N, C-alpha and C positions, 0 to 999 in steps of 0.2 A: 638335929639332923644326923643321920648315920654317915660316917665318912668312909667306911670300908664297904666296897661294892660286894653284893652277894652274887654268887655264881648263877643262880636261877631264881625265878619267881614263877610259880605255877599260876594258871588262870584262876585257880581257886583262892589265891591270895587276895586279900581285901585291897582293892585299888580304887582310887577316886580321882575325879578331875577337880582341879583347882584353877582359878584364873591365874594366868601368867602375869604377874605384876612386876613393875620396875625393881622393887626391892628383892626380887628372887632371881634377877638376871645373872648374878654371879654363878649360881647353881646351874642354870641353863647353859651359860657360856662354857662351863667346864665340860658338860656333855657334848655340846656343839663342837668344841675343839678336839675332843677325842674321836668324834664320829666322822669328821670331814677333813680332807686335805685343804679345802677352801671354805672355812666356816663363816657363818654370818658374824658380823661384828656387833659389839655392844650398841653402836649407833644404829645398825640395821634393826635390831630388836626394839630399841627406843622409838625409832621412827614408826614402826608398826604399831606399837602400843599407843603412841600419841595420836596416830591416825584412827584409833578406835577399832582396829582389826580384831577379829575373834582370835584370842590367844589362850590356850589351855595347856596346863601341865597335867600329866598322869602320874600320880604319886602312890606309893605304897610303903608303909613303915618308914617314912622320912626319905625314901629314895626317889629320885626323879627317874621314872621308867621311860618317859618320853614327853613330847610336847608337839603342838602344832600351832601354826599361825595361818589364818585364812582371811581373805579380803572379799567382802560382799560387793557385787556390782548390781546392775539393774535386775537381771533375771538369772544371775549366775554367781557362784562362789569360786574364787581362785585360791587353791591351796598353795601358799608361798613357801612353807617349811613344815616338814613333818619329820621327826627324828625319834628313834628309839635308842636309848643309851646302849653303847656297844655290848656291855655285859648282859643286857636283857634281850638282845636281838634273837630272833628265831623262836620266840615263845608266844607269838600271837598278839603282841601288844600293838603292832601297827594296825592290825585289823580292828582292834578295840578303838583306836583313835579314829580310823576311817569311819567306823560306825557312828561314833559321837559327832564327827564332822557332818555326816549325811543327815543325821537326826536334826542337828542345828540348822543346816542348810534348808531342809524341808520346812522347818518352822519359820524360816525367813521367806518362804514362798518362791524360792528360786527353782529354775528348771534344769540347771546344769552345774556340775562340778568340773573344774579344769585344773590341770597341773602340768608342770614340766619336770622331766627327770633326765639326768645325764645319760647319753647313749651307752656309756660304759657301766652304768649302775644296773646291771642285769638282775640282781636280787630285787631291787625296788621295782623295776619294770614288771617282774614276775608277780610280785605282791599286788601291784595295781591291776594287772590283767586278771589275776585270780579274783579280785574284788569286783571286776566288771568294767573297769576303765578300758577304753579302746584308743589305740594310736590313731591320731587324726592329722598329724603333721610333724614337721621337724624344724627347729630354729637353728640356723647355721651359726656356729661360733658364739653360742649363747653364754656358756660358762667359762670362767678362767680355768686353765689347766696347767699352769706353771710354765716357767721358762718362756714366757711371752706367748705361749700357745693358747688356743681356745678349743672348747669341746662343744659339739652339737647337743641340743636338747630334743628329746622326744616330747611332743605335745600330746596330752591324753585328755579325754573327757568321759564323763559318766552322766547319762541322762537321769534326772530325778522327776518321776511322774507322780502327780498327786494321788 
């Protein structure tokens, strides 16, 4: 595994999805902690893996470009976590992961993709809206925000038609 982050990776770089497995959680947690003020914990990831959720890492040359975790319901998939490593943000990798998620979800026969995003995460909201997600609601005080505060979440959905 490379330990020095690269400044950029182009879309032409060879990237591939790999299952996110428990023995790779340390790599994912290092990215998670750099990307968020309130990161998922090791236990959060383990719970998702033990529950059988769809969990994929996007890798290139030994670097974790990003990852996602999604939970399948009856006719929907709920995106629980999608993260692009900070040093690779703004290069289109989120869209690559959203494409992979949509392909997997269609293969599961679901009709909808759902997610929540912090109201303050304008960059992510823009990515989701550009992808086709629509704002459908708001969850009050959904996310921790430090100092005992909470932050609202925007609820978004994307219809998947056969």
